[in-house]
C-alpha positions as CSV (number, residue, x, y, z in Angstrom):
1,X,-32.6,27.5,-5.9
2,X,-30.6,27.0,-9.1
3,X,-30.2,23.3,-8.8
4,X,-34.1,23.0,-9.2
5,X,-34.0,25.1,-11.9
6,X,-31.2,22.9,-13.5
7,X,-33.2,19.7,-12.7
8,X,-36.4,21.1,-14.2
9,X,-35.1,23.1,-17.0
10,X,-35.9,20.5,-19.9
11,X,-39.8,20.1,-18.3
12,X,-40.1,23.8,-17.8
13,X,-39.5,24.6,-21.5
14,X,-41.6,21.4,-22.7
15,X,-44.5,22.8,-20.5
16,X,-43.9,26.4,-21.8
17,X,-44.7,25.0,-25.6
18,X,-47.4,22.8,-24.8
19,X,-49.3,25.6,-22.8
20,X,-48.6,27.8,-25.8
21,X,-50.0,25.0,-28.4
22,X,-53.0,24.8,-25.7
23,X,-53.5,28.8,-25.6
24,X,-53.2,29.0,-29.3
25,X,-57.0,27.8,-29.8
26,X,-58.0,30.6,-27.4
27,X,-57.3,33.4,-29.9
28,X,-54.0,34.2,-28.0
29,X,-52.6,35.7,-31.2
30,X,-55.9,36.5,-32.8
31,X,-56.4,40.2,-33.2
32,X,-53.1,41.0,-31.9
33,X,-50.9,43.5,-33.6
34,X,-47.5,42.5,-35.1
35,X,-46.0,45.3,-33.0
36,X,-43.3,43.9,-31.0
37,X,-44.2,46.1,-28.1
38,X,-47.3,44.3,-27.7
39,X,-45.6,40.9,-27.3
40,X,-44.9,40.2,-23.7
41,X,-43.2,37.3,-21.8
42,X,-45.4,36.2,-18.7
43,X,-43.9,33.8,-16.4
44,X,-46.8,31.8,-14.2
45,X,-47.1,28.9,-11.4
46,X,-51.0,29.0,-12.3
47,X,-52.5,25.4,-13.0
48,X,-52.6,24.7,-16.8
49,X,-56.3,24.1,-16.9
50,X,-56.9,27.6,-15.2
51,X,-54.4,29.3,-17.7
52,X,-56.6,28.7,-20.6
53,X,-59.7,30.4,-18.8
54,X,-57.4,33.4,-17.9
55,X,-56.1,33.7,-21.4
56,X,-59.5,33.9,-22.8
57,X,-60.6,36.7,-20.4
58,X,-57.4,38.7,-21.1
59,X,-58.2,38.3,-24.8
60,X,-61.5,40.1,-24.3
61,X,-60.1,42.8,-22.5
62,X,-56.8,43.7,-24.4
63,X,-56.8,41.6,-27.8
64,X,-54.0,43.4,-29.1
65,X,-51.7,41.5,-26.4
66,X,-49.7,38.7,-27.4
67,X,-48.5,36.8,-24.3
68,X,-45.8,34.1,-24.4
69,X,-46.3,31.9,-21.6
70,X,-43.8,30.3,-19.4
71,X,-45.3,27.6,-16.6
72,X,-43.8,25.5,-14.2
73,X,-44.1,24.8,-10.4
74,X,-43.6,27.9,-8.0
75,X,-40.1,26.5,-7.0
76,X,-39.1,26.3,-10.6
77,X,-40.4,29.7,-11.7
78,X,-38.9,31.3,-8.5
79,X,-35.5,29.9,-9.0
80,X,-35.6,30.9,-12.9
81,X,-36.5,34.4,-12.1
82,X,-33.7,34.7,-9.5
83,X,-31.3,33.3,-11.9
84,X,-32.3,35.8,-14.4
85,X,-32.0,38.8,-12.1
86,X,-29.2,40.8,-14.0
87,X,-30.7,39.7,-17.3
88,X,-34.6,39.4,-17.1
89,X,-36.4,37.5,-19.5
90,X,-39.9,38.0,-18.3
91,X,-41.9,41.0,-18.3
92,X,-44.6,40.0,-15.9
93,X,-45.0,37.1,-13.4
94,X,-48.6,36.2,-12.8
95,X,-50.1,33.8,-10.2
96,X,-46.7,33.2,-8.3
97,X,-46.8,32.5,-4.6
98,X,-46.5,35.9,-2.7
99,X,-43.8,34.5,-0.4
100,X,-41.3,34.1,-3.7
101,X,-42.7,37.6,-4.9
102,X,-41.6,39.1,-1.6
103,X,-38.2,37.4,-2.0
104,X,-38.1,39.2,-5.5
105,X,-39.0,42.6,-4.0
106,X,-36.3,42.4,-1.2
107,X,-33.6,42.1,-4.3
108,X,-35.5,45.2,-5.9
109,X,-36.7,42.9,-8.8
110,X,-40.4,44.2,-9.0
111,X,-41.2,47.4,-10.9
112,X,-43.9,49.4,-9.0
113,X,-46.9,50.2,-10.4
114,X,-50.4,51.3,-9.2
115,X,-52.9,49.3,-11.6
116,X,-56.1,51.0,-12.6
117,X,-59.1,49.8,-10.5
118,X,-56.8,48.8,-7.6
119,X,-58.9,50.4,-5.1
120,X,-61.4,47.6,-5.7
121,X,-59.0,45.0,-3.9
122,X,-59.2,44.1,-0.4
123,X,-56.4,45.7,1.5
124,X,-54.6,42.5,2.3
125,X,-54.4,41.7,-1.2
126,X,-52.4,44.8,-2.1
127,X,-48.5,45.4,-1.7
128,X,-48.5,48.1,1.2
129,X,-46.1,50.6,-0.3
130,X,-47.6,53.6,-2.0
131,X,-46.7,52.5,-5.5
132,X,-47.4,48.8,-5.2
133,X,-45.0,46.2,-6.2
134,X,-47.4,43.4,-6.5
135,X,-51.1,42.7,-6.4
136,X,-52.9,39.7,-5.2
137,X,-55.3,37.6,-7.2
138,X,-56.5,35.0,-4.9
139,X,-55.4,32.5,-2.1
140,X,-55.3,28.7,-2.0
141,X,-55.2,26.7,1.5
142,X,-53.8,22.8,2.1
143,X,-55.8,19.9,1.8
144,X,-55.5,16.2,2.4
145,X,-56.8,14.2,-0.8
146,X,-58.1,10.8,0.5
147,X,-59.1,8.0,-1.9
148,X,-61.9,6.2,0.0
149,X,-61.8,3.2,-2.1
150,X,-58.4,2.7,-1.5
151,X,-58.4,3.4,2.3
152,X,-61.1,0.6,2.7
153,X,-58.9,-2.0,0.8
154,X,-56.3,-1.4,3.2
155,X,-58.7,-0.9,6.2
156,X,-57.3,2.4,7.1
157,X,-59.4,5.2,8.9
158,X,-59.9,8.6,7.4
159,X,-57.3,11.0,8.9
160,X,-58.7,14.0,10.6
161,X,-55.7,16.0,11.9
162,X,-52.0,16.5,10.8
163,X,-50.8,14.6,13.8
164,X,-52.9,11.6,12.4
165,X,-50.8,11.5,9.5
166,X,-47.9,10.7,11.6
167,X,-49.2,7.4,13.0
168,X,-47.7,4.0,11.8
169,X,-50.4,2.7,10.3
170,X,-50.1,5.1,7.5
171,X,-46.4,4.3,6.7
172,X,-45.8,4.4,3.0
173,X,-49.4,5.5,2.1
174,X,-48.9,9.4,1.8
175,X,-47.3,11.7,-1.1
176,X,-46.4,15.3,-0.3
177,X,-45.2,18.2,-2.4
178,X,-41.6,19.0,-2.0
179,X,-41.4,22.5,-0.4
180,X,-38.4,23.4,-2.6
181,X,-40.3,23.1,-6.1
182,X,-44.1,23.6,-4.8
183,X,-45.4,26.5,-3.3
184,X,-48.0,24.3,-1.7
185,X,-45.3,22.2,0.0
186,X,-43.7,25.3,1.5
187,X,-46.8,26.8,2.7
188,X,-47.5,23.4,4.5
189,X,-44.1,23.8,6.1
190,X,-44.2,27.2,7.3
191,X,-48.0,26.6,8.3
192,X,-46.6,23.7,10.5
193,X,-43.8,25.9,12.1
194,X,-46.2,28.7,12.9
195,X,-48.7,26.3,14.3
196,X,-46.4,24.0,16.3
197,X,-43.4,26.3,16.7
198,X,-40.1,25.7,15.4
199,X,-38.8,22.5,17.4
200,X,-42.2,20.6,17.2
201,X,-42.6,21.2,13.7
202,X,-39.4,19.7,12.5
203,X,-40.0,16.6,15.0
204,X,-43.3,16.6,13.3
205,X,-41.9,16.6,10.0
206,X,-39.5,13.8,11.2
207,X,-42.3,11.6,12.0
208,X,-44.4,12.5,9.1
209,X,-41.4,11.6,6.8
210,X,-41.8,8.0,8.0
211,X,-44.9,7.6,6.3
212,X,-44.1,9.6,3.0
213,X,-43.8,7.2,-0.1
214,X,-42.3,10.1,-2.4
215,X,-42.1,14.0,-2.5
216,X,-43.2,15.4,-5.6
217,X,-42.5,18.6,-7.7
218,X,-46.1,19.8,-7.8
219,X,-48.7,20.8,-5.5
220,X,-51.8,19.3,-7.2
221,X,-49.9,16.0,-8.0
222,X,-50.7,14.3,-5.1
223,X,-54.3,14.7,-5.2
224,X,-54.3,13.5,-8.8
225,X,-52.4,10.4,-7.5
226,X,-54.6,9.6,-4.9
227,X,-57.8,10.2,-6.9
228,X,-56.0,7.6,-9.6
229,X,-55.6,5.0,-6.8
230,X,-51.9,5.1,-7.1
231,X,-51.7,6.4,-3.5
232,X,-54.2,6.5,-1.0
233,X,-53.4,9.9,1.0
234,X,-52.2,13.1,-0.8
235,X,-51.2,16.0,1.0
236,X,-52.3,18.8,-1.6
237,X,-54.6,21.7,-1.8
238,X,-58.2,22.6,-2.2
239,X,-58.9,23.3,-5.8
240,X,-57.5,19.9,-7.4
241,X,-59.2,18.2,-4.4
242,X,-62.6,19.6,-5.3
243,X,-62.5,19.5,-8.8
244,X,-61.4,16.1,-9.0
245,X,-64.1,14.9,-6.6
246,X,-66.7,16.8,-8.6
247,X,-65.6,14.7,-11.9
248,X,-66.3,11.6,-9.7
249,X,-63.4,10.6,-8.0
250,X,-63.4,8.7,-5.0
251,X,-62.1,11.4,-3.0
252,X,-62.9,12.7,0.6
253,X,-61.4,16.3,1.3
254,X,-59.9,16.5,4.6
255,X,-59.0,20.0,6.2
256,X,-56.9,18.8,9.2
257,X,-58.4,20.4,12.3
258,X,-55.3,22.2,13.7
259,X,-55.4,24.5,11.1
260,X,-54.8,25.2,7.4
261,X,-51.7,26.4,5.8
262,X,-52.3,29.2,3.1
263,X,-50.8,31.3,0.4
264,X,-51.8,33.9,-2.1
265,X,-51.1,34.1,-5.7
266,X,-50.0,37.5,-6.9
267,X,-48.7,39.2,-9.9
268,X,-46.1,41.9,-10.6
269,X,-44.2,43.6,-13.4
270,X,-40.4,42.6,-13.5
271,X,-38.1,45.3,-13.2
272,X,-36.0,45.8,-16.2
273,X,-39.0,45.0,-18.8
274,X,-38.7,46.7,-22.2
275,X,-42.6,46.6,-22.7
276,X,-43.7,48.5,-19.6
277,X,-46.5,49.4,-21.2
278,X,-48.2,46.4,-22.3
279,X,-46.8,45.0,-19.1
280,X,-49.1,47.6,-17.1
281,X,-52.2,46.5,-19.3
282,X,-51.8,43.0,-18.5
283,X,-51.6,44.0,-14.6
284,X,-54.5,46.4,-15.1
285,X,-56.3,43.3,-16.3
286,X,-55.4,41.0,-13.5
287,X,-57.0,43.1,-11.0
288,X,-59.9,43.8,-12.8
289,X,-63.4,42.5,-11.9
290,X,-63.7,40.4,-14.8
291,X,-60.3,38.5,-14.1
292,X,-61.3,37.8,-10.1
293,X,-64.6,36.3,-11.5
294,X,-62.4,33.9,-13.5
295,X,-60.2,33.4,-10.4
296,X,-63.3,32.6,-8.3
297,X,-64.4,29.6,-10.3
298,X,-61.0,27.9,-9.0
299,X,-60.3,29.3,-5.4
300,X,-62.4,29.8,-2.1
301,X,-61.1,33.4,-1.7
302,X,-60.2,36.3,-4.5
303,X,-58.8,39.8,-4.2
304,X,-61.8,41.7,-5.7
305,X,-64.5,43.1,-3.0
306,X,-67.8,41.3,-3.4
307,X,-66.7,38.7,-5.7
308,X,-67.4,35.4,-4.1
309,X,-66.2,31.8,-5.1
310,X,-68.2,30.1,-7.6
311,X,-68.0,26.6,-9.2
312,X,-66.4,24.4,-6.7
313,X,-67.9,23.2,-3.4
314,X,-65.5,24.9,-0.9
315,X,-67.1,25.0,2.7
316,X,-68.3,28.3,3.9
317,X,-66.2,28.4,7.0
318,X,-62.7,28.1,5.2
319,X,-61.6,31.4,6.2
320,X,-61.9,30.4,9.9
321,X,-59.7,27.5,9.6
322,X,-56.6,29.5,7.9
323,X,-53.6,29.9,10.4
324,X,-52.5,33.5,10.8
325,X,-49.8,33.8,8.1
326,X,-46.9,35.8,8.2
327,X,-46.2,36.4,4.7
328,X,-42.7,38.8,5.2
329,X,-41.4,36.0,7.8
330,X,-42.0,33.1,5.3
331,X,-40.1,35.1,2.4
332,X,-37.4,35.8,4.9
333,X,-36.8,32.7,6.0
334,X,-37.2,30.7,2.7
335,X,-33.6,29.9,2.0
336,X,-32.7,28.9,5.5
337,X,-36.0,26.7,5.9
338,X,-35.6,25.0,2.3
339,X,-32.2,24.3,3.3
340,X,-32.8,22.6,6.7
341,X,-35.7,20.8,5.1
342,X,-33.4,19.4,2.1
343,X,-30.7,18.2,4.6
344,X,-33.2,16.4,6.5
345,X,-35.5,14.8,3.9
346,X,-34.0,14.9,0.6
347,X,-32.5,11.7,-0.3
């Protein structure tokens, strides 16, 4: 993983400072104390446009907390946390793929904490340990963004399945997130293995590779590229697909009929944090109803019982389309799966 951290180190820190600048207008430091104990560093893979809303809600609940945000894609944040295992720089990890947090859990990198109000979360969104090591926030699912204008120009049919994407007519027409740096890319790979079986899944990815024009380091970027007409088909996830469509992009959102990969965004306190009481406040906020109502503006499913998705036009039957996802297996197999994928497909 360290190679991805090295490759993206410059972009990670530039994103860190840009996010901090953007959040300054929300009152990130307004009302916060000057005490060092109330300043925490939070690593996150949450989309930048979502993060501003979450910061505003956090500030209402705990105005004394001053947060230094470090944001990048799932793979880069995961690599950074693992590289810092013996000298942790983060106090909290927020909105990271559960499979990444489970890798950290296996290495005893997460500090157990049972947050206030955790009983209101759905059971599957909470660590099964007596003292939870992580708590879930929301879930996101794979989706295919198709630019209808570009497809018409090329006289191409709208794909309806994962298998459709391997047809020769789509050669060079598809962009996909790199699973080594993107949680969305990794959930796709693990979904295909669980859907098709290991051998057929790798054969499928070999066939799909023939149609991929490039692998990118962000789960949302393929959809943004499709929305802008840079590519007709982007393998992405639901949130950017419906958001861009609602803003007028000529997109059709396709949920492949074989089933959808999905992941959970979750949060945890980093073992070794010297700001434990402040980190606990942050986690208390992250499981609150108010925080979950903020998540629900962006996701089809959230952790808090009784809080439903709002703001985006997700289909009502979406939970029925999801594959049965073995998160523990996906975490355990992360390194060998990514090594095999890189060997086959990274040029």
